[in-house]
C-alpha positions as CSV (number, residue, x, y, z in Angstrom):
1,X,-4.7,-9.5,-24.1
2,X,-5.0,-9.6,-20.5
3,X,-2.4,-8.0,-18.6
4,X,-1.4,-7.2,-14.6
5,X,1.2,-5.0,-13.6
6,X,2.7,-4.9,-9.8
7,X,3.2,-1.8,-8.0
8,X,5.1,-1.1,-5.0
9,X,4.8,2.2,-3.0
10,X,8.4,2.8,-1.8
11,X,9.7,4.9,0.8
12,X,10.4,8.1,-1.1
13,X,14.4,8.4,-1.1
14,X,14.4,12.0,-1.9
15,X,12.2,12.9,0.9
16,X,13.6,10.4,3.8
17,X,12.9,11.6,7.7
18,X,16.0,11.1,9.3
19,X,16.3,10.5,13.3
20,X,19.6,10.1,14.8
21,X,21.0,8.1,11.6
22,X,17.7,6.2,11.4
23,X,15.0,6.5,8.8
24,X,11.6,7.3,10.7
25,X,9.3,5.1,8.2
26,X,6.3,6.1,9.9
27,X,7.2,9.7,8.8
28,X,8.6,8.9,5.4
29,X,6.0,9.3,2.3
30,X,5.4,6.8,-0.4
31,X,6.0,7.5,-4.1
32,X,5.6,4.6,-7.0
33,X,8.4,2.3,-7.6
34,X,10.2,4.2,-10.4
35,X,11.1,0.7,-12.2
36,X,7.4,0.1,-11.9
37,X,6.6,3.1,-13.4
38,X,7.6,1.6,-16.4
39,X,5.9,-1.7,-16.2
40,X,3.1,0.3,-16.0
41,X,3.6,2.3,-18.9
42,X,5.0,-0.9,-20.9
43,X,1.5,-2.7,-19.9
44,X,-0.6,0.2,-21.0
45,X,1.3,0.4,-24.9
46,X,0.6,-3.5,-24.9
47,X,-3.3,-2.8,-23.9
48,X,-3.2,-0.3,-26.7
49,X,-1.8,-2.2,-29.3
50,X,-3.4,-5.7,-28.8
51,X,-6.7,-4.5,-26.5
52,X,-8.0,-5.9,-23.6
53,X,-7.6,-4.9,-19.7
54,X,-4.4,-4.0,-17.7
55,X,-5.1,-4.8,-14.1
56,X,-2.8,-2.9,-11.6
57,X,-1.7,-5.0,-8.0
58,X,-0.6,-3.7,-4.6
59,X,0.5,-4.3,-1.4
60,X,0.7,-2.0,1.1
61,X,4.1,-2.8,2.9
62,X,5.1,0.6,4.8
63,X,2.9,1.4,7.6
64,X,1.9,2.7,10.0
65,X,-1.6,2.2,7.7
66,X,-3.3,4.9,8.8
67,X,-0.6,7.1,8.0
68,X,0.5,5.6,4.7
69,X,-3.3,5.4,3.0
70,X,-3.5,8.5,1.4
71,X,-0.4,8.1,-0.3
72,X,-0.9,5.1,-1.0
73,X,-4.5,5.5,-3.0
74,X,-2.4,8.6,-4.7
75,X,0.1,5.7,-6.5
76,X,-2.7,3.5,-7.4
77,X,-4.6,6.3,-8.8
78,X,-1.8,7.4,-10.7
79,X,-1.3,3.8,-12.4
80,X,-5.2,4.3,-13.6
81,X,-4.8,7.7,-14.6
82,X,-1.6,6.0,-17.1
83,X,-4.4,3.9,-18.6
84,X,-4.5,1.2,-16.0
85,X,-8.3,-0.7,-15.9
86,X,-8.7,-1.3,-12.2
87,X,-6.3,-2.0,-9.2
88,X,-6.5,-4.5,-6.5
89,X,-4.6,-4.0,-3.0
90,X,-3.4,-5.8,-0.3
91,X,-3.8,-3.6,3.2
92,X,-3.2,-5.6,6.3
93,X,-0.9,-5.1,9.1
94,X,0.8,-8.5,8.6
95,X,2.8,-7.8,5.8
96,X,3.9,-4.4,6.9
97,X,8.0,-4.5,6.8
98,X,7.4,-8.4,5.9
99,X,10.3,-9.6,3.9
100,X,9.4,-10.3,-0.1
101,X,9.0,-13.6,0.6
102,X,5.3,-12.9,2.5
103,X,4.5,-9.9,0.5
104,X,4.8,-12.5,-2.8
105,X,3.0,-14.9,-1.2
106,X,0.3,-12.7,-0.4
107,X,0.0,-11.3,-4.0
108,X,0.3,-14.3,-5.9
109,X,-3.2,-15.5,-3.5
110,X,-4.9,-12.5,-4.6
111,X,-3.6,-13.0,-8.8
112,X,-4.8,-16.9,-7.9
113,X,-8.5,-14.9,-7.0
114,X,-8.7,-12.5,-9.6
115,X,-8.1,-14.9,-12.5
116,X,-5.4,-15.5,-15.7
117,X,-3.3,-13.1,-17.5
118,X,-1.5,-13.1,-20.7
119,X,1.4,-11.2,-19.4
120,X,2.6,-10.0,-15.8
121,X,5.3,-7.0,-15.8
122,X,7.1,-5.7,-12.5
123,X,9.9,-3.6,-12.4
124,X,13.3,-5.0,-12.3
125,X,13.6,-3.9,-8.7
126,X,12.6,-1.4,-6.1
127,X,14.1,1.6,-5.0
128,X,14.2,1.3,-1.6
129,X,14.9,-2.1,-0.5
130,X,16.4,-3.3,-4.2
131,X,16.1,-6.8,-3.3
132,X,15.4,-8.0,-7.3
133,X,13.7,-10.7,-5.8
134,X,9.6,-10.6,-6.2
135,X,9.7,-11.5,-9.7
136,X,11.7,-14.7,-9.7
137,X,9.6,-15.5,-6.4
138,X,6.3,-14.5,-7.9
139,X,7.3,-16.6,-11.2
140,X,8.0,-19.5,-8.7
141,X,4.7,-19.5,-7.1
142,X,2.8,-19.3,-10.0
143,X,4.6,-21.8,-11.9
144,X,5.4,-19.4,-14.7
145,X,8.4,-18.8,-16.9
146,X,10.1,-15.6,-16.1
147,X,12.2,-12.9,-18.1
148,X,14.5,-10.6,-16.3
149,X,16.4,-7.3,-16.9
150,X,14.0,-6.8,-20.3
151,X,14.6,-3.5,-22.1
152,X,11.9,-4.6,-25.5
153,X,8.9,-6.4,-25.5
154,X,7.4,-7.4,-28.8
155,X,4.3,-10.0,-29.1
156,X,3.0,-12.3,-31.8
157,X,0.2,-14.3,-31.4
158,X,0.9,-16.7,-28.2
159,X,4.2,-15.8,-28.1
160,X,6.7,-13.0,-26.6
161,X,10.1,-11.9,-27.8
162,X,12.2,-9.7,-25.5
163,X,15.8,-8.0,-25.6
164,X,17.5,-8.6,-22.2
165,X,19.9,-6.1,-20.7
166,X,23.1,-8.1,-18.5
167,X,25.4,-5.6,-18.9
168,X,28.2,-7.0,-21.3
169,X,25.5,-8.4,-23.7
170,X,22.0,-8.2,-25.0
171,X,20.5,-11.6,-25.1
172,X,17.1,-12.2,-27.7
173,X,14.5,-14.6,-25.4
174,X,11.4,-15.9,-26.7
175,X,8.8,-17.5,-24.8
176,X,5.3,-18.1,-24.3
177,X,2.8,-17.0,-23.2
178,X,1.5,-16.5,-19.9
179,X,4.8,-15.1,-18.8
180,X,6.6,-13.2,-16.2
181,X,8.7,-10.1,-17.1
182,X,10.4,-7.7,-15.1
183,X,11.5,-4.4,-17.0
184,X,14.4,-2.0,-16.7
185,X,14.3,1.6,-16.9
186,X,15.4,1.6,-20.5
187,X,12.5,0.3,-21.8
188,X,10.2,3.2,-22.2
189,X,9.7,6.8,-21.1
190,X,6.7,6.8,-18.6
191,X,3.7,8.9,-19.9
192,X,2.4,12.1,-17.8
193,X,-1.2,11.8,-17.4
194,X,-3.3,14.6,-18.5
195,X,-6.0,16.3,-16.2
196,X,-9.1,14.5,-17.8
197,X,-7.2,11.1,-17.2
198,X,-6.5,12.1,-13.3
199,X,-10.3,12.6,-13.3
200,X,-12.0,9.7,-14.9
201,X,-9.1,7.5,-12.7
202,X,-11.0,8.7,-9.7
203,X,-13.7,6.6,-10.8
204,X,-12.2,3.8,-11.6
205,X,-12.3,0.2,-9.3
206,X,-9.7,0.2,-6.5
207,X,-10.5,-3.1,-4.3
208,X,-9.2,-3.5,-1.3
209,X,-8.1,-7.0,0.7
210,X,-7.3,-8.2,3.4
211,X,-5.1,-11.4,4.2
212,X,-8.5,-13.3,5.5
213,X,-9.9,-12.4,2.3
214,X,-7.6,-14.4,0.1
215,X,-7.7,-17.3,2.7
216,X,-4.3,-17.1,3.7
217,X,-2.5,-16.3,6.9
218,X,1.0,-15.4,7.0
219,X,2.8,-14.9,10.2
220,X,6.4,-13.3,9.1
221,X,9.8,-15.1,10.4
222,X,11.8,-11.8,9.9
223,X,10.1,-8.4,10.7
224,X,12.0,-5.7,9.6
225,X,12.6,-3.7,12.8
226,X,14.8,-0.6,11.7
227,X,16.5,1.4,9.0
228,X,19.8,2.8,9.2
229,X,21.8,5.4,7.0
230,X,25.1,4.6,6.5
231,X,27.2,7.4,6.8
232,X,30.8,7.4,5.1
233,X,33.4,9.9,7.0
234,X,36.2,11.1,4.7
235,X,39.6,10.5,7.0
236,X,40.8,14.2,5.6
237,X,44.4,13.1,5.3
238,X,46.7,15.7,3.9
239,X,49.9,14.9,1.6
240,X,52.8,17.5,1.6
241,X,55.9,17.8,-0.1
242,X,56.9,17.1,-4.2
243,X,55.2,14.7,-6.3
244,X,57.8,11.8,-5.3
245,X,57.1,12.1,-1.5
246,X,53.5,12.6,-2.0
247,X,53.3,9.3,-4.1
248,X,55.4,7.6,-1.8
249,X,53.3,8.5,1.2
250,X,50.3,7.7,-0.8
251,X,51.2,4.0,-1.5
252,X,52.2,3.6,2.3
253,X,48.5,4.8,3.5
254,X,46.8,2.3,1.1
255,X,49.6,-0.4,1.9
256,X,48.3,-0.2,5.6
257,X,44.6,0.2,4.6
258,X,44.9,-3.2,2.4
259,X,44.0,-1.2,-0.6
260,X,47.2,-2.4,-2.6
């Protein structure tokens, strides 16, 4: 079983550096995307059950590169410590702050370069941009079937049977392999690597590529220039009177705000 898992280094939402309501991207640290950690764990479990190889794919999309490399390598080493065998990463100025379209094109080219896979796993969305676009775009480019919002995976022979959570119902879906699946946080509880596994991860392959190594050149049409924090300010309206008077005043305010 040859498994690939896609990991995004996301902005650390718990440690955002703010300047005048803007997020200072260059000073905000990176962490592994939470859903992608579930994806890595599921990939490791499949490898432990069926044997084979688990390969991590990633791309550095937040810059500047020299300030983010330490976080980026730490994230990839964390995946290797969890049980992945090797990691392949794209590091190129042209995909910094690019949209998911350009990033997916680049990673798809890297996947084609490395080889064929039986199952390709990714997190349902990223914790920083939450576009939900990577997995469907990847499936389109690689011309593979895709199942999203997966919370349970069973593999038998050349078929995969999954439970798909779509809020008001659970769907049971079967597909032939190879297949792309995007997983939710309910699928598992990611393991915490031991000290021994962390040390062993330092000797596992971590290969880096530029777009030129992949034979592609991407010129993003849309570049993210800044991210602002939307601050919701309360109006602090105090209502006085008895219950009937307060209820009437509240109703009038809600009508003025076109809520009622």
